[in-house]
C-alpha positions as CSV (number, residue, x, y, z in Angstrom):
1,M,2.5,-1.3,10.2
2,D,0.9,0.0,13.4
3,T,2.5,0.1,16.9
4,G,-0.8,-0.5,18.8
5,L,-0.1,2.7,20.8
6,V,-2.9,4.7,19.1
7,E,-6.3,4.3,20.5
8,N,-8.5,1.8,18.7
9,I,-5.8,0.7,16.3
10,A,-4.4,-2.8,17.0
11,A,-0.7,-3.5,16.6
12,Y,0.2,-4.9,13.2
13,N,3.7,-5.6,12.0
14,I,6.2,-8.0,10.4
15,E,7.3,-10.3,13.2
16,R,9.9,-12.5,11.5
17,V,12.1,-12.5,8.4
18,V,14.0,-15.5,7.3
19,I,16.5,-15.7,4.4
20,R,17.8,-18.8,2.8
21,T,20.0,-19.9,-0.2
22,A,18.4,-21.5,-3.2
23,D,19.2,-24.9,-1.8
24,G,17.5,-24.1,1.6
25,K,20.6,-23.3,3.7
26,A,19.6,-20.7,6.4
27,L,21.5,-17.4,6.0
28,G,19.8,-15.5,8.7
29,E,16.7,-14.8,10.7
30,M,15.4,-11.6,12.3
31,Q,12.7,-11.3,14.9
32,V,10.9,-7.9,15.0
33,S,9.1,-7.1,18.3
34,G,7.3,-3.9,17.2
35,S,6.5,-1.7,14.3
36,V,9.7,-0.4,12.8
37,S,8.1,1.7,10.1
38,E,4.8,1.9,8.2
39,D,6.6,0.7,5.1
40,P,9.7,-1.1,6.4
41,A,12.8,-1.9,4.3
42,F,15.2,-4.6,5.6
43,T,18.8,-4.8,4.4
44,F,20.8,-7.9,4.7
45,M,24.5,-8.0,3.8
46,V,25.4,-11.6,2.7
47,R,28.4,-13.2,1.0
48,N,26.4,-15.0,-1.6
49,E,27.1,-12.9,-4.7
50,G,25.1,-14.0,-7.8
51,D,23.2,-16.8,-6.0
52,T,19.5,-16.4,-5.6
53,I,18.3,-15.8,-2.1
54,H,14.8,-16.6,-0.9
55,Y,13.1,-14.7,1.9
56,V,9.9,-15.1,3.9
57,A,8.4,-12.4,6.1
58,T,5.6,-13.3,8.5
59,D,3.3,-10.7,10.0
60,R,1.5,-10.6,13.3
61,A,-1.6,-12.2,11.7
62,G,0.4,-15.2,10.4
63,L,0.4,-14.0,6.8
64,Q,3.5,-14.8,4.8
65,F,5.2,-12.7,2.2
66,A,7.8,-14.5,0.2
67,G,10.1,-13.7,-2.7
68,T,13.5,-14.0,-4.2
69,V,16.4,-11.7,-4.9
70,T,19.8,-12.0,-6.6
71,P,22.5,-10.1,-4.7
72,V,24.8,-7.8,-6.6
73,A,28.4,-7.0,-5.9
74,T,29.0,-4.1,-3.7
75,H,32.4,-2.7,-2.7
76,L,32.7,-0.6,0.4
77,A,35.4,1.9,0.1
78,S,37.6,2.4,3.1
79,A,39.0,5.9,3.9
80,K,42.8,6.0,3.8
81,Q,44.5,8.8,5.6
Protein backbone atom coordinates (compact mmCIF):
# COMPACT_ATOMS: atom_id res chain seq x y z
CA MET A 1 0.00 0.00 0.00
CA ASP A 2 1.32 3.41 -0.94
CA THR A 3 -0.09 6.82 -0.04
CA GLY A 4 0.97 8.59 -3.23
CA LEU A 5 2.73 11.23 -1.17
CA VAL A 6 6.23 9.99 -2.10
CA GLU A 7 7.60 11.36 -5.36
CA ASN A 8 7.19 9.00 -8.35
CA ILE A 9 5.17 6.42 -6.40
CA ALA A 10 1.49 6.34 -7.28
CA ALA A 11 -1.14 5.80 -4.60
CA TYR A 12 -2.16 2.16 -4.25
CA ASN A 13 -4.48 0.84 -1.57
CA ILE A 14 -7.51 -1.23 -0.71
CA GLU A 15 -10.53 1.01 -1.36
CA ARG A 16 -13.48 -1.17 -0.36
CA VAL A 17 -14.12 -4.18 1.86
CA VAL A 18 -17.49 -5.98 1.90
CA ILE A 19 -18.47 -8.83 4.22
CA ARG A 20 -21.49 -11.13 3.74
CA THR A 21 -23.00 -14.24 5.26
CA ALA A 22 -22.85 -17.55 3.40
CA ASP A 23 -26.31 -16.88 1.96
CA GLY A 24 -25.30 -13.43 0.67
CA LYS A 25 -26.78 -11.18 3.37
CA ALA A 26 -24.67 -8.03 3.73
CA LEU A 27 -23.07 -7.67 7.17
CA GLY A 28 -20.96 -4.61 6.50
CA GLU A 29 -19.01 -2.50 4.09
CA MET A 30 -16.01 -0.26 4.58
CA GLN A 31 -14.67 2.43 2.26
CA VAL A 32 -10.97 3.27 2.65
CA SER A 33 -9.89 6.62 1.26
CA GLY A 34 -6.14 6.26 1.67
CA SER A 35 -3.38 3.91 2.56
CA VAL A 36 -3.91 2.73 6.13
CA SER A 37 -0.83 0.52 6.28
CA GLU A 38 1.61 -1.23 3.98
CA ASP A 39 0.12 -4.54 5.13
CA PRO A 40 -3.31 -3.67 6.55
CA ALA A 41 -5.34 -5.91 8.84
CA PHE A 42 -9.05 -5.24 9.17
CA THR A 43 -11.04 -6.51 12.14
CA PHE A 44 -14.81 -6.90 12.06
CA MET A 45 -16.84 -7.82 15.13
CA VAL A 46 -19.98 -9.65 14.04
CA ARG A 47 -22.71 -11.62 15.78
CA ASN A 48 -22.47 -14.56 13.45
CA GLU A 49 -20.63 -17.14 15.55
CA GLY A 50 -19.86 -20.36 13.70
CA ASP A 51 -21.35 -19.28 10.36
CA THR A 52 -19.00 -18.76 7.43
CA ILE A 53 -18.41 -15.15 6.41
CA HIS A 54 -17.33 -14.18 2.91
CA TYR A 55 -15.30 -11.05 2.23
CA VAL A 56 -14.17 -9.19 -0.87
CA ALA A 57 -11.59 -6.40 -0.81
CA THR A 58 -11.17 -4.26 -3.91
CA ASP A 59 -8.01 -2.25 -4.53
CA ARG A 60 -7.44 1.00 -6.39
CA ALA A 61 -6.69 -0.88 -9.63
CA GLY A 62 -9.98 -2.81 -9.44
CA LEU A 63 -8.37 -6.11 -8.41
CA GLN A 64 -10.44 -8.14 -5.99
CA PHE A 65 -9.21 -10.29 -3.13
CA ALA A 66 -11.84 -12.68 -1.82
CA GLY A 67 -11.96 -15.29 0.91
CA THR A 68 -13.93 -16.86 3.71
CA VAL A 69 -13.52 -17.04 7.47
CA THR A 70 -15.40 -18.73 10.29
CA PRO A 71 -15.83 -16.49 13.35
CA VAL A 72 -14.88 -17.87 16.74
CA ALA A 73 -16.51 -17.08 20.07
CA THR A 74 -14.88 -14.26 21.95
CA HIS A 75 -15.92 -12.99 25.31
CA LEU A 76 -14.95 -9.52 26.35
CA ALA A 77 -14.43 -9.26 30.07
CA SER A 78 -15.78 -6.22 31.80
CA ALA A 79 -13.96 -4.77 34.77
CA LYS A 80 -15.98 -4.82 37.98
CA GLN A 81 -15.06 -2.43 40.72
